C-alpha positions as CSV (number, residue, x, y, z in Angstrom):
1,M,79.3,251.3,15.7
2,A,79.0,248.4,18.1
3,R,82.2,246.6,19.1
4,R,82.5,243.1,20.3
5,I,85.5,241.2,21.6
6,T,86.1,237.6,20.8
7,Y,88.7,235.6,22.8
8,T,89.5,232.1,24.1
9,F,89.5,231.5,27.9
10,K,90.9,228.2,29.1
11,N,90.2,226.6,25.6
12,Q,86.6,227.8,25.5
13,P,85.7,230.5,22.9
14,R,83.9,233.5,24.3
15,E,82.4,236.7,22.9
16,I,81.4,239.9,24.8
17,N,80.3,243.4,24.1
18,F,82.8,246.2,24.6
19,A,82.1,249.8,25.7
20,K,85.0,252.3,25.7
21,D,83.3,254.4,28.4
22,K,83.2,251.4,30.8
23,Y,86.7,249.9,30.2
24,H,90.0,251.4,29.4
25,D,90.9,248.6,26.9
26,M,89.8,245.2,25.7
27,Y,92.0,243.4,28.2
28,Q,90.3,245.0,31.1
29,A,86.9,244.1,29.6
30,I,87.7,240.4,29.2
31,A,89.2,240.2,32.7
32,A,86.1,241.8,34.2
33,A,83.9,239.4,32.2
34,E,85.8,236.4,33.7
35,G,85.9,237.9,37.2
36,I,89.7,238.3,37.3
37,D,91.2,241.0,39.6
38,L,93.8,243.1,37.8
39,T,95.1,245.1,40.7
40,N,98.6,243.5,40.8
41,Y,98.8,243.4,37.0
42,L,98.0,247.1,36.7
43,S,100.5,248.1,39.3
44,M,103.2,246.1,37.5
45,V,102.3,247.7,34.2
46,R,102.7,251.2,35.8
47,Q,106.2,250.1,37.0
48,I,107.2,248.8,33.6
49,E,105.9,252.0,31.9
50,M,108.1,254.1,34.2
51,T,111.2,252.1,33.7
52,S,111.1,251.0,30.0
53,K,111.8,253.3,27.1
54,G,109.4,251.8,24.6
55,S,105.9,250.4,24.6
56,S,107.1,247.0,23.5
57,A,108.0,246.0,27.1
58,V,104.5,246.7,28.3
59,R,103.0,244.9,25.3
60,N,105.1,241.9,25.9
61,F,104.3,241.8,29.6
62,R,100.6,242.1,28.9
63,D,100.6,239.3,26.3
64,Q,102.6,237.0,28.7
65,E,100.4,237.7,31.7
66,F,97.1,237.2,29.9
67,A,98.4,234.0,28.4
68,R,99.4,232.9,31.9
69,M,95.8,233.7,33.1
70,G,94.4,231.5,30.3
71,F,93.5,234.0,27.6
72,S,94.3,233.6,23.9
73,D,93.1,234.8,20.5
74,I,91.9,238.2,21.7
75,Y,90.6,240.6,19.1
76,F,87.9,243.1,18.2
77,I,85.0,242.3,15.9
78,K,83.5,245.4,14.2
79,E,79.8,245.0,13.3
């Protein structure tokens, strides 16, 4: 089943194909599509995972960082 991701980047709607074998999750796929380097982001996520007790801290950080980068309305479309 093909998967597509729809999102808004800097107030412009976008849609891309998603392949699980190429990207770990949809956030890495949309960052790659826009040419954004996630090195610092991924190292911070690892630090949060080591220090926090639940997954909500990582999720909140991810949502805030991607909003800061200009992303919004990120979700999968199943075809």
